[in-house]
C-alpha positions in Angstrom: 19.4 -6.7 -3.6 21.8 -4.0 -2.3 20.7 -1.9 -5.2 17.1 -2.3 -4.2 17.8 -1.5 -0.6 19.7 1.6 -1.6 16.9 2.7 -3.9 14.3 2.2 -1.1 16.4 4.2 1.3 17.0 7.0 -1.2 13.3 7.2 -2.0 12.2 7.5 1.6 15.1 9.0 3.5 13.6 12.5 3.4 16.0 14.0 5.9 19.1 12.4 4.3 20.1 10.7 7.6 21.2 7.5 5.8 18.9 5.5 8.0 15.2 4.9 7.9 13.2 6.7 10.7 9.8 5.5 11.8 7.9 8.2 9.9 9.9 7.3 6.8 9.1 3.6 7.3 5.4 4.4 7.6 5.5 6.5 4.5 7.1 3.5 2.7 4.5 1.1 4.1 1.7 3.4 3.1 2.9 3.2 -0.5 3.4 -0.6 -0.3 -0.2 -1.0 0.9 -1.3 1.5 -1.9 -2.7 4.1 0.5 -2.5 7.6 -0.8 -1.8 9.4 2.5 -0.9 13.1 2.3 2.6 14.3 3.1 3.0 15.1 6.8 3.3 18.8 6.2 -0.1 18.9 4.5 -2.1 16.7 6.8 -2.9 19.1 9.6 -6.6 18.8 8.8 -6.5 15.0 8.4 -7.7 14.5 12.0 -11.0 16.2 11.1 -11.4 14.3 7.8 -13.2 11.0 8.5 -11.9 9.5 5.3 -8.2 10.3 6.2 -8.7 8.9 9.7 -10.3 5.7 8.3 -7.3 5.2 6.0 -4.8 5.8 8.8 -6.7 3.3 10.9 -6.8 0.8 8.1 -3.0 1.2 7.6 -2.5 0.6 11.3 -4.6 -2.5 11.2 -2.7 -3.8 8.2 0.6 -3.4 10.1 -0.8 -5.0 13.3 -0.4 -8.5 12.0 -1.5 -10.3 15.3 -4.4 -7.9 15.8 -3.2 -7.1 19.3 -3.9 -3.4 19.0 -0.2 -2.6 18.9 2.5 -2.6 16.3 5.5 -4.2 17.9 9.2 -4.8 16.9 8.6 -8.3 15.6 5.8 -7.2 13.2 7.9 -4.4 11.8 10.9 -6.7 11.5 8.9 -9.2 9.5 7.6 -6.4 7.2 11.0 -5.0 6.6 12.4 -8.5 5.7 9.6 -9.0 3.2 10.6 -5.7 1.6 14.2 -6.7 1.4 15.3 -4.1 4.0 17.7 -5.7 6.5 17.2 -4.2 9.9 18.3 -5.5 13.3 15.8 -5.8 16.2 17.7 -2.9 17.8 17.2 -0.6 14.8 13.5 -1.5 14.8 13.2 -0.8 18.5 14.9 2.6 17.8 12.2 3.3 15.2 9.5 2.5 17.7 11.0 4.6 20.4 10.6 7.7 18.2 6.8 7.5 18.5 6.2 5.4 21.6 4.8 8.0 24.0 3.8 5.6 26.8 7.1 3.8 26.8 5.7 0.3 26.5 8.0 -0.6 23.5 5.0 -0.8 21.0 3.0 1.7 18.9 -0.7 1.8 19.8 -3.3 3.2 17.5 -3.4 6.6 19.1 0.4 7.0 18.9 0.2 6.0 15.3 -2.6 8.4 14.4 -0.8 11.3 16.1 2.3 10.6 14.1 0.4 10.3 10.8 -1.8 13.4 11.4 1.1 15.7 12.4 
C-alpha cells in the first residue's frame, strides 16, 4: 500500500513538493474518472471550447457527491481514502484553501472551472 501511495504521489507531484496540491489532486481525479483534460499550460483556450467546459463541469459534478454545488473537505477525504491516499482533514482543507476564492471552505463550480482553465 505504501508503494502504491508513493507511486501516486510520484506520478502527480509535478512540482516535487512531496505533497499533493489541489491542482495535482484534480489532475489525478481527472485520470481516475477517465477524463482527458489538457495539461494546465495548454488549456488557455479551454474556456472557449464548449466540449472542454462540459468535461470540466462533468468532472466537478462527479466530485460533488452530495450534489450541493460545492466540493467540500469530506467529499475529497472520502475520494482520497478510496484511492488509498491517506490524508488528514487538515491536509484536505489546505488543498481547498489553495483555490477557495470566496473563503467559505468549499470549492464551487466557478472556482473549479477557473482552476482547470488556467
